[in-house]
Residue frames relative to the residue before (quaternion, step in Angstrom):
aa qw qx qy qz dx dy dz
M 1.0000 0.0000 0.0000 0.0000 0.00 0.00 0.00
N 0.2776 -0.7693 0.5426 0.1917 3.65 -0.77 0.95
L 0.7490 -0.4590 0.2545 0.4044 3.48 -1.28 0.22
A 0.6207 0.5303 -0.3376 0.4685 3.54 1.07 -0.67
E 0.6386 0.5264 -0.3254 0.4574 3.61 0.98 -0.81
K 0.6455 0.5296 -0.3230 0.4455 3.57 1.04 -0.98
D 0.6283 0.5625 -0.3125 0.4372 3.51 1.00 -0.97
N 0.6698 0.4987 -0.2786 0.4744 3.55 0.95 -1.03
A 0.6450 0.5369 -0.3102 0.4467 3.59 1.01 -0.91
S 0.6872 0.4676 -0.2687 0.4868 3.53 0.90 -0.98
A 0.6395 0.4869 -0.3496 0.4813 3.67 0.96 -0.67
A 0.6205 0.5183 -0.3486 0.4742 3.66 1.05 -0.50
E 0.6475 0.5307 -0.2870 0.4656 3.51 1.05 -0.87
V 0.6031 0.5359 -0.3100 0.5029 3.58 1.13 -0.83
G 0.6976 0.4658 -0.2795 0.4672 3.57 0.74 -0.93
Q 0.6113 0.5717 -0.3180 0.4454 3.56 1.08 -0.75
R 0.6828 0.4936 -0.2916 0.4529 3.49 0.83 -1.04
A 0.6495 0.5133 -0.3328 0.4516 3.59 0.95 -0.82
E 0.6504 0.5134 -0.3030 0.4707 3.50 1.10 -0.94
W 0.6326 0.4989 -0.3565 0.4732 3.66 0.97 -0.64
M 0.6513 0.5012 -0.3133 0.4759 3.62 0.92 -0.83
G 0.6043 0.5512 -0.3509 0.4560 3.62 0.98 -0.65
K 0.6609 0.4953 -0.2762 0.4916 3.54 1.00 -1.09
A 0.6372 0.5502 -0.3201 0.4345 3.56 0.94 -0.93
L 0.6674 0.5012 -0.2746 0.4774 3.55 0.99 -0.89
A 0.6579 0.4638 -0.2993 0.5123 3.52 1.22 -0.41
G 0.6781 -0.5403 0.2899 0.4052 3.63 1.19 0.01
D 0.4863 0.6646 -0.4285 0.3718 3.54 1.40 0.05
R 0.2788 -0.7901 0.5266 0.1441 3.64 -0.23 1.29
D 0.6358 0.5210 -0.3640 0.4379 3.73 0.98 -0.72
A 0.6290 0.5210 -0.3401 0.4661 3.58 0.98 -0.81
Y 0.6694 0.5187 -0.2986 0.4402 3.57 0.94 -0.80
R 0.6306 0.5336 -0.3002 0.4769 3.46 1.09 -0.89
T 0.6523 0.5202 -0.2686 0.4814 3.51 1.00 -0.95
L 0.6500 0.4858 -0.3267 0.4845 3.61 0.85 -0.79
L 0.6814 0.4875 -0.3107 0.4490 3.62 0.72 -0.93
G 0.6178 0.5044 -0.3288 0.5058 3.66 1.04 -0.76
D 0.6822 0.4985 -0.3010 0.4421 3.67 0.81 -0.85
I 0.7513 0.4100 -0.2524 0.4514 3.63 0.87 -0.77
H 0.4558 0.7343 -0.4164 0.2822 3.50 1.22 -0.37
G 0.6824 0.4980 -0.2624 0.4664 3.54 0.90 -1.04
D 0.6544 0.4957 -0.3240 0.4702 3.59 0.99 -0.84
L 0.6562 0.5202 -0.3168 0.4454 3.59 1.02 -0.88
V 0.6032 0.5443 -0.3565 0.4613 3.68 1.08 -0.74
G 0.6697 0.5000 -0.2995 0.4602 3.60 0.88 -0.91
F 0.6315 0.5397 -0.3174 0.4573 3.53 1.00 -0.94
V 0.7185 0.4278 -0.2568 0.4845 3.60 0.67 -1.13
R 0.6435 0.5234 -0.3552 0.4310 3.74 0.88 -0.76
R 0.6321 0.5225 -0.3548 0.4489 3.66 1.08 -0.48
R 0.7647 0.3880 -0.1999 0.4741 3.55 1.16 -0.52
V 0.7337 0.2969 -0.2019 0.5769 3.53 1.23 -0.32
H 0.2218 -0.8370 0.4832 0.1294 3.61 -0.56 1.05
N 0.5371 0.5406 -0.4253 0.4883 3.64 1.29 0.30
G 0.3200 -0.8010 0.4697 0.1883 3.52 -0.20 1.24
Q 0.5703 0.5922 -0.3735 0.4295 3.59 1.20 -0.48
E 0.7050 0.4530 -0.2630 0.4781 3.58 0.99 -0.69
V 0.5002 0.6818 -0.4448 0.2952 3.67 0.93 -0.37
E 0.6899 0.4383 -0.2984 0.4929 3.67 0.77 -0.97
D 0.6406 0.5240 -0.3781 0.4147 3.60 0.80 -0.68
I 0.6387 0.5064 -0.3019 0.4945 3.58 1.03 -0.95
V 0.6464 0.5224 -0.3434 0.4375 3.65 0.88 -0.88
Q 0.6437 0.4911 -0.3162 0.4945 3.64 1.03 -0.81
D 0.6252 0.5084 -0.3663 0.4653 3.61 1.10 -0.55
V 0.6195 0.5410 -0.3226 0.4684 3.56 1.01 -0.81
L 0.6667 0.4961 -0.3087 0.4628 3.59 0.84 -0.93
L 0.6488 0.5032 -0.3126 0.4775 3.58 1.01 -0.77
A 0.6416 0.5054 -0.3208 0.4796 3.60 1.06 -0.77
I 0.6241 0.5317 -0.3255 0.4710 3.56 0.97 -0.75
H 0.6513 0.4666 -0.3280 0.5005 3.69 0.97 -0.82
R 0.6909 0.4940 -0.3181 0.4211 3.63 0.85 -0.77
A 0.7282 0.4031 -0.2032 0.5157 3.54 1.24 -0.74
R 0.3267 0.7784 -0.4999 0.1937 3.70 1.19 0.02
H 0.6083 0.5740 -0.3545 0.4180 3.55 0.95 -0.84
T 0.6993 0.4861 -0.3069 0.4248 3.66 0.89 -0.53
Y 0.5197 0.6667 -0.3983 0.3561 3.52 1.24 -0.10
D 0.2142 -0.7824 0.5679 0.1395 3.54 -0.76 0.93
P 0.3759 -0.7754 0.4564 0.2217 3.68 -0.32 1.14
T 0.6211 0.5206 -0.3658 0.4576 3.64 1.12 -0.21
R 0.6514 0.4952 -0.2875 0.4978 3.55 1.34 -0.12
P 0.5982 -0.5447 0.4086 0.4224 3.75 -1.17 0.36
F 0.4761 -0.6985 0.4543 0.2812 3.58 -1.02 0.83
E 0.6763 0.5563 -0.3202 0.3613 3.52 0.88 -0.99
P 0.6547 0.4746 -0.3821 0.4475 3.77 0.72 -0.56
W 0.6079 0.5233 -0.3474 0.4857 3.64 1.10 -0.55
M 0.6636 0.5382 -0.2862 0.4336 3.54 0.92 -0.94
Y 0.6837 0.4920 -0.2399 0.4827 3.50 1.00 -1.17
A 0.6355 0.5394 -0.3477 0.4293 3.61 0.95 -0.76
I 0.6477 0.5072 -0.2930 0.4872 3.53 1.20 -0.80
A 0.6321 0.5339 -0.3044 0.4720 3.57 1.08 -0.93
R 0.6592 0.4630 -0.3306 0.4917 3.68 0.89 -0.92
N 0.6851 0.4672 -0.3420 0.4420 3.71 0.58 -0.81
T 0.6920 0.4653 -0.3428 0.4326 3.61 0.84 -0.73
T 0.6135 0.5570 -0.3195 0.4597 3.57 1.19 -0.62
I 0.6391 0.5273 -0.2639 0.4939 3.53 1.16 -0.82
D 0.6571 0.4994 -0.3087 0.4728 3.55 1.09 -0.85
H 0.5988 0.5698 -0.3210 0.4622 3.57 1.22 -0.79
G 0.6541 0.4982 -0.3061 0.4799 3.63 0.98 -0.94
R 0.6518 0.5103 -0.3487 0.4394 3.58 0.88 -0.84
R 0.6666 0.5003 -0.3197 0.4507 3.65 0.91 -0.97
R 0.6422 0.5467 -0.3131 0.4366 3.50 1.03 -0.77
S 0.6552 0.5366 -0.2664 0.4602 3.46 1.12 -0.98
T 0.6543 0.5408 -0.2575 0.4616 3.52 1.09 -0.94
R 0.6406 0.5038 -0.2814 0.5066 3.46 1.07 -1.02
G 0.6728 0.5124 -0.3111 0.4336 3.60 0.85 -0.81
K 0.6336 0.5249 -0.3218 0.4685 3.57 1.14 -0.61
R 0.6929 0.4639 -0.2927 0.4680 3.55 1.07 -0.71
E 0.6609 0.5243 -0.3155 0.4345 3.70 1.05 -0.58
V 0.1273 -0.7744 0.6192 0.0267 3.49 -0.87 0.97
L 0.2405 -0.7767 0.5739 0.0970 3.54 -0.76 1.24
T 0.0406 -0.8078 0.5872 0.0308 3.51 -0.79 0.90
E 0.5915 -0.5669 0.4424 0.3648 3.60 -1.30 0.37
E 0.8090 0.1408 -0.0122 0.5706 3.50 1.00 -0.95
L 0.5908 -0.5646 0.4675 0.3370 3.48 -1.24 0.56
P 0.4404 -0.6684 0.4885 0.3474 3.73 -0.74 0.58
E 0.5417 -0.6096 0.4668 0.3421 3.51 -1.15 0.57
T 0.4860 -0.6560 0.4822 0.3177 3.50 -1.12 0.55
P 0.5200 -0.6541 0.4213 0.3524 3.66 -0.69 0.97
A 0.6293 -0.5413 0.4291 0.3562 3.55 -1.15 0.75
G 0.8169 0.2798 -0.1768 0.4724 3.65 -0.98 0.73
S 0.6248 0.4947 -0.3616 0.4838 3.60 1.20 -0.31
V 0.2181 -0.7510 0.6100 0.1278 3.55 -1.19 0.65
T 0.0583 -0.7537 0.6531 0.0450 3.61 -0.82 0.90
S 0.0671 0.7904 -0.6084 0.0254 3.40 -1.14 0.65
D 0.3953 -0.7038 0.5398 0.2389 3.59 -1.07 0.65
A 0.3833 0.7368 -0.4860 0.2720 3.65 1.24 0.05
P 0.6614 0.4777 -0.3448 0.4643 3.73 0.78 -0.69
L 0.6389 0.5335 -0.3401 0.4375 3.55 1.05 -0.62
F 0.7020 0.4692 -0.2524 0.4726 3.45 0.93 -0.94
A 0.5841 0.5415 -0.3578 0.4875 3.54 1.19 -0.54
A 0.6545 0.5202 -0.2884 0.4666 3.50 0.96 -0.90
L 0.6677 0.5097 -0.3023 0.4505 3.53 0.91 -0.90
A 0.6523 0.5241 -0.3102 0.4513 3.57 1.10 -0.73
Q 0.6452 0.5382 -0.3238 0.4350 3.59 1.19 -0.29
L 0.6101 0.6119 -0.3274 0.3822 3.49 1.39 -0.59
P 0.5520 -0.5683 0.4654 0.3945 3.60 -1.13 0.45
E 0.6795 -0.5367 0.2969 0.4027 3.58 -1.07 0.65
T 0.6929 0.4919 -0.3162 0.4218 3.60 0.89 -0.99
Q 0.6165 0.5245 -0.3375 0.4806 3.59 1.13 -0.62
R 0.6265 0.5468 -0.3245 0.4508 3.57 0.94 -1.06
E 0.6637 0.5439 -0.2783 0.4317 3.51 0.91 -1.06
A 0.6797 0.4805 -0.2859 0.4748 3.52 0.88 -1.02
F 0.6391 0.5406 -0.3114 0.4497 3.58 0.95 -0.84
S 0.6909 0.5037 -0.2616 0.4478 3.52 0.87 -1.05
M 0.6769 0.4997 -0.2999 0.4496 3.58 0.95 -0.93
L 0.7406 0.3961 -0.2525 0.4805 3.59 0.92 -0.91
K 0.7954 0.3297 -0.1875 0.4728 3.71 0.72 -0.84
I 0.7237 0.3911 -0.2740 0.4982 3.63 0.96 -0.46
E 0.7907 0.3220 -0.1871 0.4860 3.55 0.77 -0.94
G 0.3846 -0.7789 0.4178 0.2660 3.51 1.50 -0.19
L 0.2963 0.7555 -0.5154 0.2752 3.60 1.03 0.69
S 0.5208 -0.6058 0.4985 0.3366 3.50 -1.24 0.52
V 0.6512 -0.5238 0.3561 0.4180 3.59 -1.12 0.34
D 0.6515 0.5205 -0.2916 0.4687 3.54 1.12 -0.88
D 0.6803 0.4762 -0.3020 0.4682 3.58 0.90 -0.79
A 0.6704 0.4919 -0.2986 0.4684 3.60 1.00 -0.74
A 0.6450 0.5192 -0.3189 0.4612 3.55 1.14 -0.68
E 0.6166 0.5158 -0.3259 0.4975 3.55 1.17 -0.75
R 0.6671 0.4802 -0.3330 0.4620 3.63 0.83 -0.77
A 0.6916 0.4684 -0.2657 0.4814 3.64 0.98 -0.76
G 0.3885 -0.7482 0.4522 0.2911 3.53 1.28 -0.34
V 0.5374 0.5522 -0.3943 0.5009 3.65 1.27 0.72
T 0.6066 -0.5222 0.4568 0.3883 3.54 -1.45 0.01
P 0.6386 -0.5251 0.3871 0.4082 3.54 -1.08 0.33
G 0.6200 0.5531 -0.3110 0.4615 3.55 1.02 -0.81
T 0.6604 0.4762 -0.3236 0.4821 3.61 0.91 -0.90
L 0.6419 0.5374 -0.3303 0.4360 3.59 0.93 -0.94
R 0.6396 0.5448 -0.3014 0.4509 3.58 1.04 -0.88
V 0.6595 0.5179 -0.2884 0.4623 3.45 1.00 -0.82
R 0.6162 0.5288 -0.3217 0.4870 3.59 1.00 -0.87
A 0.7073 0.4881 -0.2739 0.4319 3.52 0.83 -1.10
H 0.6368 0.5212 -0.3188 0.4703 3.56 1.07 -0.74
R 0.6477 0.4726 -0.3241 0.5021 3.60 0.97 -0.81
A 0.6238 0.5460 -0.3434 0.4414 3.64 0.96 -0.58
Y 0.6223 0.5487 -0.2913 0.4763 3.49 1.05 -1.06
R 0.6581 0.4943 -0.3057 0.4786 3.60 0.78 -1.11
S 0.7010 0.4780 -0.2925 0.4412 3.60 0.62 -0.97
V 0.6536 0.4904 -0.3267 0.4750 3.64 0.88 -0.83
R 0.6216 0.5568 -0.3076 0.4572 3.54 0.98 -0.93
A 0.6959 0.4607 -0.2801 0.4743 3.65 0.79 -0.99
F 0.6602 0.5029 -0.3206 0.4565 3.59 0.93 -0.80
I 0.6630 0.4783 -0.3183 0.4800 3.64 0.86 -0.72
E 0.6563 0.4883 -0.3283 0.4723 3.63 0.99 -0.78
R 0.6102 0.5176 -0.3634 0.4772 3.63 1.00 -0.52
E 0.6602 0.5012 -0.3136 0.4632 3.59 0.92 -0.91
D 0.6170 0.5298 -0.3358 0.4753 3.60 1.09 -0.76
D 0.6736 0.5067 -0.2992 0.4473 3.57 0.85 -0.99
Q 0.6648 0.4999 -0.2822 0.4780 3.52 0.99 -0.83
G 0.6282 0.5369 -0.3085 0.4711 3.56 1.08 -0.71
E 0.7015 0.4634 -0.2761 0.4658 3.56 0.90 -0.95
G 0.6442 0.5367 -0.3112 0.4473 3.52 1.18 -0.78
G 0.6570 0.5510 -0.2566 0.4459 3.51 1.17 -0.69
R 0.6112 0.5743 -0.3462 0.4205 3.66 1.32 -0.38
């Protein structure tokens, strides 16, 4: 394929994406699904050039796709699609870097765990009681990610599900465990 043919092909692709987005804005779910599938690879490449941690790339791409979905009402179908898409991708990637930088400033790594203050009692019993209440799939996700320390991709592969499904299971488990422990704390304080 010569240079002129490549330019014509990419111009057709650009027009096609704008057309799909226009149809999606009009309520065509198939066009929207096709558009998201088509831009995924470009977004992975875009993010990969800016983020050097390969494990974070897919998470950021998912955040970009979600941001595109949330901002879809701002797209003007008379304008090119790609500049709008890449502006969202760039801003989402920058926001991710800022959050990561801020989180890194708050975290303090130590060689040893701090000692428990005298008179305080810590116990894993509420955690284990909360885990026992979870459905098996959520307990498995929680255990693989938080206890075994597996990555989302490794845990998803072991569970035989997609990383997204594993994230949902883990999120539900975190929420349930937190609610259980908060109830236990409230009951403990009320009984004193």
